C-alpha positions as CSV (number, residue, x, y, z in Angstrom):
1,M,174.3,85.8,18.8
2,D,175.6,82.6,20.4
3,N,178.8,84.5,21.0
4,W,176.8,87.2,22.9
5,F,175.5,84.6,25.4
6,K,178.9,83.3,25.8
7,S,180.1,86.7,26.9
8,K,179.9,87.3,30.7
9,W,179.5,91.0,30.3
10,F,176.4,90.5,28.1
11,V,174.8,88.2,30.7
12,R,175.5,90.8,33.5
13,A,174.0,93.6,31.5
14,I,170.8,91.6,30.8
15,S,170.5,90.6,34.5
16,L,170.9,94.2,35.6
17,A,168.2,95.4,33.2
18,F,165.9,92.6,34.4
19,A,166.4,93.5,38.0
20,V,165.7,97.2,37.4
21,V,162.4,96.3,35.6
22,L,161.4,94.0,38.5
23,Y,162.2,96.6,41.1
24,F,159.9,99.2,39.5
25,F,157.1,96.6,39.1
26,V,157.2,95.6,42.8
27,D,157.4,99.2,44.0
28,V,154.4,100.2,42.0
29,T,152.4,97.2,43.2
30,L,153.3,97.7,46.9
31,N,152.4,101.4,46.7
32,S,149.1,100.6,45.1
33,S,148.3,98.0,47.7
34,A,149.3,100.3,50.5
35,K,147.0,103.0,49.3
36,N,144.1,100.5,49.1
37,S,144.6,98.9,52.6
38,S,145.5,101.9,54.7
39,I,143.1,102.8,57.6
40,P,142.6,106.6,57.9
41,D,142.9,108.0,61.5
42,N,139.3,109.1,61.8
43,P,136.3,108.4,64.2
44,S,135.9,104.9,62.7
45,N,139.0,104.0,64.9
46,L,137.3,105.0,68.2
47,Q,135.9,102.4,70.5
48,T,134.0,103.0,73.8
49,L,133.7,100.6,76.7
50,D,131.0,101.5,79.3
51,D,131.6,98.9,82.0
52,V,135.3,99.0,82.8
53,P,135.9,98.1,86.5
54,V,138.0,100.4,88.7
55,E,140.7,98.9,90.9
56,I,141.6,100.6,94.2
57,R,145.3,100.5,95.1
58,M,146.1,101.2,98.7
59,D,149.0,100.3,100.9
60,D,147.4,100.5,104.3
61,E,144.8,97.8,105.1
62,D,143.7,99.9,108.2
63,F,141.8,102.3,105.9
64,V,138.8,102.1,103.6
65,V,137.8,104.4,100.8
66,S,134.5,105.6,99.5
67,G,133.6,107.6,96.5
68,V,135.3,105.3,93.9
69,P,132.9,104.3,91.2
70,E,132.5,100.6,90.5
71,Y,132.7,101.1,86.8
72,V,133.8,103.9,84.4
73,T,133.6,104.6,80.7
74,V,136.8,104.3,78.6
75,T,137.1,105.5,75.0
76,L,140.1,104.3,73.0
77,S,141.5,105.7,69.8
78,G,144.3,104.5,67.6
79,P,145.4,102.2,64.8
80,A,142.9,99.4,64.2
81,A,145.7,96.8,64.4
82,I,146.3,97.7,68.1
83,L,142.8,98.9,69.0
84,T,140.8,95.9,68.0
85,P,142.7,93.3,70.0
86,T,142.8,95.6,73.0
87,I,139.1,96.0,72.9
88,Y,138.5,92.2,72.7
89,R,141.1,91.1,75.2
90,R,140.7,94.0,77.7
91,N,144.2,93.5,78.7
92,F,144.4,96.7,80.7
93,D,143.4,98.0,84.1
94,V,141.8,101.3,85.2
95,F,142.8,102.1,88.8
96,V,143.0,104.9,91.4
97,D,146.3,105.0,93.2
98,L,145.8,106.1,96.8
99,G,149.2,105.1,98.1
100,G,150.7,107.6,100.5
101,L,147.4,109.4,101.0
102,G,146.1,109.8,104.6
103,K,142.6,110.2,106.1
104,G,140.4,112.8,104.7
105,T,138.9,114.0,101.4
106,H,141.1,113.8,98.2
107,V,140.6,114.6,94.6
108,V,142.5,112.0,92.6
109,E,142.8,111.1,88.9
110,L,141.9,107.8,87.4
111,E,144.8,106.0,85.8
112,S,145.3,103.1,83.4
113,N,148.0,100.9,82.1
114,I,146.7,101.1,78.5
115,T,149.4,100.9,75.8
116,S,150.9,104.2,74.8
117,E,150.1,103.4,71.2
118,L,146.5,104.2,72.0
119,E,144.9,107.3,73.3
120,A,142.7,106.7,76.3
121,F,139.9,108.9,77.6
122,I,138.5,107.9,81.0
123,K,135.2,109.3,82.2
124,P,135.1,110.6,84.8
125,K,138.7,111.7,84.7
126,T,139.0,112.7,88.4
127,I,137.0,111.7,91.4
128,E,136.6,112.8,95.0
129,V,137.3,110.1,97.5
130,E,137.0,109.8,101.3
131,I,139.7,107.8,103.1
132,E,138.6,106.6,106.6
133,E,139.8,104.2,109.2
134,R,138.5,100.7,108.7
135,A,135.8,99.5,111.2
136,S,134.4,96.0,111.8
137,E,131.4,94.9,113.8
138,Q,129.3,91.8,114.2
139,Y,125.6,91.9,113.5
140,Q,122.7,89.4,114.1
141,V,121.2,88.0,110.9
142,S,117.4,88.3,110.6
143,V,115.3,86.2,108.3
144,D,112.6,87.5,106.1
145,F,110.4,84.6,105.0
146,I,108.6,85.7,101.8
147,N,105.4,84.3,100.3
148,Q,104.1,82.9,103.5
149,N,100.6,83.5,102.1
150,Q,101.4,81.0,99.4
151,L,101.9,78.1,101.7
152,P,99.3,75.3,101.2
153,E,96.2,75.7,103.2
154,G,96.7,74.8,106.9
155,F,100.5,75.0,106.7
156,E,102.5,77.6,108.6
157,L,106.1,78.5,109.4
158,G,107.5,76.9,112.6
159,E,110.8,77.3,114.3
160,Y,113.9,78.3,112.3
161,K,117.7,78.5,112.7
162,V,120.4,80.6,111.0
163,D,124.0,79.3,110.8
164,P,126.0,81.3,111.6
165,A,123.6,83.6,113.5
166,E,126.0,86.6,113.2
167,V,128.2,88.0,110.4
168,T,131.1,90.5,110.5
169,L,130.7,93.7,108.5
170,T,133.7,95.8,107.5
171,S,133.7,99.3,106.1
172,S,134.4,102.8,107.2
173,R,133.1,103.9,110.6
174,T,130.6,106.3,108.8
175,I,129.1,103.4,106.8
176,I,129.1,101.0,109.7
177,D,127.1,103.6,111.8
178,Q,124.5,103.7,109.0
179,I,123.7,100.0,109.2
180,G,120.0,99.4,110.2
181,V,119.4,95.7,109.5
182,V,121.2,92.6,108.3
183,K,118.9,90.1,106.7
184,V,118.4,87.2,104.3
185,F,115.4,86.4,102.2
186,V,113.9,82.9,102.1
187,D,111.1,82.0,99.7
188,I,108.7,79.4,101.2
189,A,105.9,79.5,98.6
190,G,104.2,76.1,98.1
191,L,106.3,74.2,100.7
192,E,104.9,71.3,102.6
193,G,108.1,70.1,104.3
194,P,111.0,71.6,106.2
195,I,113.9,73.7,104.8
196,K,117.3,72.1,105.5
197,N,120.5,74.2,105.3
198,R,119.4,76.4,102.4
199,E,122.3,78.7,101.5
200,V,121.2,82.3,101.0
201,P,123.2,85.6,100.5
202,V,123.4,88.2,103.3
203,N,122.0,91.7,102.6
204,V,122.8,94.9,104.5
205,Y,120.4,97.9,104.7
206,D,120.3,101.3,106.4
207,S,117.4,102.4,108.5
208,Q,115.6,103.7,105.3
209,G,115.8,100.3,103.6
210,N,118.5,101.3,101.2
211,E,121.1,98.6,100.5
212,I,124.6,99.3,101.8
213,N,127.8,98.0,100.1
214,V,130.1,96.6,102.8
215,R,132.4,93.7,103.2
216,I,130.4,90.7,104.7
217,A,132.1,87.7,106.2
218,P,130.7,85.2,105.5
219,E,128.7,86.4,102.5
220,T,126.2,83.6,102.8
221,V,124.5,81.8,105.7
222,Q,122.4,78.6,105.9
223,V,118.8,78.7,107.0
224,S,116.8,75.7,108.3
225,A,113.1,76.0,109.1
226,E,110.1,73.9,110.0
227,I,107.0,74.0,107.8
228,N,104.2,72.7,110.1
229,N,100.7,71.5,109.5
230,P,99.2,71.9,113.1
231,S,96.4,69.7,114.3
232,K,94.2,69.0,117.3
233,K,91.5,66.5,118.2
234,V,88.1,67.8,119.0
235,P,84.7,66.2,119.8
236,I,81.9,66.0,117.2
237,D,78.6,67.7,117.6
238,V,75.6,66.3,115.5
239,A,73.5,69.1,114.1
240,T,69.8,68.5,113.2
241,T,67.0,70.5,111.5
242,G,63.3,70.0,111.0
243,E,60.9,67.8,112.9
244,L,60.5,64.1,113.0
245,P,57.3,62.7,111.3
246,A,54.3,62.4,113.6
247,G,54.5,59.5,116.1
248,Y,58.3,59.6,116.4
249,A,60.7,61.2,118.9
250,L,64.5,61.5,118.8
251,E,66.2,59.4,121.4
252,S,69.7,60.2,120.3
253,A,71.9,61.2,117.3
254,T,75.5,60.3,118.1
255,A,78.7,60.2,115.9
256,T,80.3,56.8,115.9
257,L,83.7,58.6,116.4
258,D,84.3,60.3,119.7
259,Q,86.7,62.8,118.2
260,V,88.1,64.0,114.8
261,E,91.6,65.3,114.1
262,I,91.5,68.6,112.3
263,F,94.4,70.4,110.6
264,G,94.9,74.2,110.1
265,K,96.9,77.1,111.2
266,S,97.4,77.5,115.0
267,D,95.5,80.7,115.3
268,V,92.5,79.1,113.6
269,L,92.6,75.9,115.7
270,D,92.9,77.8,118.9
271,D,89.3,79.1,118.5
272,I,87.8,75.7,117.7
273,S,86.6,73.5,120.6
274,S,84.4,71.1,118.6
275,I,83.4,70.3,115.0
276,S,79.7,70.1,113.9
277,T,78.2,67.9,111.2
278,K,76.1,69.4,108.5
279,E,72.5,69.4,109.5
280,I,70.5,66.2,109.4
281,D,67.0,66.7,108.1
282,L,64.8,64.9,110.7
283,S,61.7,65.2,108.6
284,K,63.2,62.5,106.3
285,V,64.1,60.1,109.2
286,T,61.5,57.3,109.9
287,E,63.6,54.6,111.6
288,S,66.6,54.1,113.7
289,G,69.9,53.5,111.9
290,K,73.2,54.9,110.7
291,V,73.7,57.7,108.2
292,N,76.8,59.3,106.6
293,V,77.0,63.0,107.2
294,A,79.6,65.5,106.0
295,L,81.5,67.6,108.6
296,A,80.9,71.3,108.6
297,L,84.5,72.3,108.5
298,P,85.3,76.0,109.1
299,E,87.4,77.9,106.5
300,G,91.1,77.0,106.7
301,V,90.4,73.7,108.4
302,K,90.9,70.2,106.9
303,V,90.9,66.6,107.9
304,K,93.3,64.1,106.5
305,E,90.8,61.4,105.5
306,N,87.1,61.4,104.5
307,E,85.2,64.6,105.4
308,T,82.1,62.5,106.2
309,I,81.4,60.5,109.4
310,E,78.9,58.0,110.5
311,V,76.0,59.1,112.8
312,E,73.8,56.6,114.6
313,I,70.2,57.8,115.0
314,E,67.9,56.2,117.6
315,L,64.2,57.0,117.4
316,K,61.3,56.4,119.9
317,Q,57.7,56.2,119.0
318,T,55.3,58.6,120.5
319,K,51.6,58.2,121.4
320,T,49.1,60.5,123.1
321,L,46.4,59.1,125.5
322,E,43.7,61.7,125.5
323,N,41.1,62.8,128.1
324,I,42.2,60.6,131.0
325,P,40.0,61.7,133.9
326,I,41.5,63.1,137.1
327,D,40.5,61.2,140.2
328,I,40.1,63.0,143.5
329,E,41.4,61.5,146.8
330,G,40.9,62.7,150.4
331,L,37.8,64.8,149.8
332,Q,35.8,65.0,153.1
333,D,32.1,64.3,153.4
334,G,30.0,67.3,152.5
335,Q,32.8,69.0,150.6
336,V,32.5,69.9,146.9
337,I,35.4,70.4,144.6
338,R,35.4,72.6,141.5
339,F,38.1,72.8,138.9
340,A,38.9,76.5,138.3
341,Q,39.5,76.1,134.5
342,S,37.1,74.3,132.2
343,G,38.5,71.1,130.8
344,T,41.1,70.6,133.5
345,D,39.3,67.7,135.1
346,N,41.0,65.4,132.6
347,V,44.4,65.4,131.1
348,N,46.3,64.1,128.0
349,L,49.4,62.0,128.5
350,T,52.2,61.7,125.9
351,L,54.1,58.4,125.8
352,V,57.6,58.0,124.4
353,G,59.2,54.6,124.1
354,N,60.0,51.7,121.9
355,E,57.3,50.8,119.4
356,A,56.3,47.5,120.9
357,T,55.7,48.9,124.4
358,V,53.9,52.0,123.3
359,K,51.6,50.2,121.0
360,E,50.1,48.0,123.8
361,I,49.3,50.8,126.2
362,T,45.8,52.3,126.5
363,N,44.0,54.8,128.6
364,E,42.9,52.1,131.0
365,D,46.5,51.5,132.0
366,F,46.8,54.9,133.7
367,Q,45.2,56.6,136.6
368,V,45.7,60.3,137.2
369,V,45.0,61.5,140.8
370,I,45.0,64.6,142.9
371,N,45.1,64.4,146.7
372,V,43.1,67.1,148.6
373,N,43.3,65.5,152.0
374,N,43.7,68.1,154.8
375,L,43.1,71.0,152.5
376,D,41.0,73.8,153.8
377,L,38.1,75.4,152.0
378,G,39.1,77.7,149.3
379,Q,41.4,77.8,146.2
380,H,44.4,75.5,145.9
381,Q,47.1,74.6,143.3
382,V,47.4,70.9,143.5
383,P,49.9,68.6,141.8
384,I,48.7,65.6,139.8
385,T,50.1,62.1,140.3
386,I,50.3,59.6,137.4
387,E,50.1,55.9,138.1
388,G,50.6,53.4,135.3
389,P,53.0,50.8,133.7
390,E,56.7,51.2,134.0
391,S,59.1,50.1,131.3
392,D,62.8,50.8,130.4
393,G,63.0,53.8,128.1
394,L,59.3,54.7,128.6
395,T,58.6,58.3,129.5
396,V,55.2,59.7,130.3
397,T,54.6,63.4,130.1
398,P,51.3,65.0,131.2
399,E,49.7,67.9,129.5
400,F,50.1,69.9,132.7
401,K,51.5,69.0,136.1
402,E,49.2,71.0,138.4
403,V,45.5,72.0,138.5
404,Q,43.8,74.9,140.3
405,I,40.8,73.8,142.4
406,E,38.3,75.3,144.7
407,I,36.9,73.4,147.7
408,N,33.5,74.4,149.1
């Protein structure tokens, strides 16, 4: 046997046999593997994309086109090894080629540069487009301030500015003629201070309020606006209710502040000329002094500081002198006078003044007189005259100022 291995022909024969066996083994293995790993060409190799953008290809910049959908649906079919990376990478374009077409209506086919190793189905396959001359115009930008009712109480929108105030809109003449308004929206809910250079997008609408898709230059503008808290200074009125206890009279009730600054919206403040206090109950006041009283602020009106003010109350004491007789002067001899109404030959006097002065005055300090000198016989209405002490702040009020008499 050693001699066999020394023979080169024997070695060659053994090598050949081994190679044949190895070939058949590998071939069987590969065929089996291929059968197990192959992907059948069936619906499992279909993929659909619903949001593929459409590119417009035109040579002439003087024209614009309408009728081209923004997105289309593309269904791809083919080997998974090619389909899967194409789906993930989206390394293809869907476009409509309008080169060489003039103004007017055209039916064109949507195209793509998807690899020929895949079948592509674009939906819609054809579209109707309108090619028109390009038109550009400038439009004023209006501002719609939203949520003004959500500003803090008393705050309101003031002056505002848009920069730039105009934008250039470009589209077909048909679309440009449909433009109704160009505006931006600015939310001012809850603001207590100004808006400074807020950048907002420009929107274009037709006369029915439908948004129009046109080229806008610039696409955004800056808005600045004042948010104001208007104010004005008004006098203060002191309100009272009830009656002072017996023996007292109200000399004055005056706010220690001449004016108060109130805040609110302009249309509210325009109707206000003064602010009243809440009512002071005089039945509980028995001496002069100062009291703190809340302001009766109308709805929508505020003050910056305390809503109460100081009111100074000055009282005077009252006193009634009863049944002071009425003296008659100028009655001629032989004449008799008669008072037309019973009880009018005397009068009550009401005194109002500081306590010390009023306390010392009595009936004897006053004389009440009527003068009938030069009066003819008959009935007369005669004024009464009061004579008595005079003092600063003392007032004397008679029960009546005239009496009706008859001279016989």
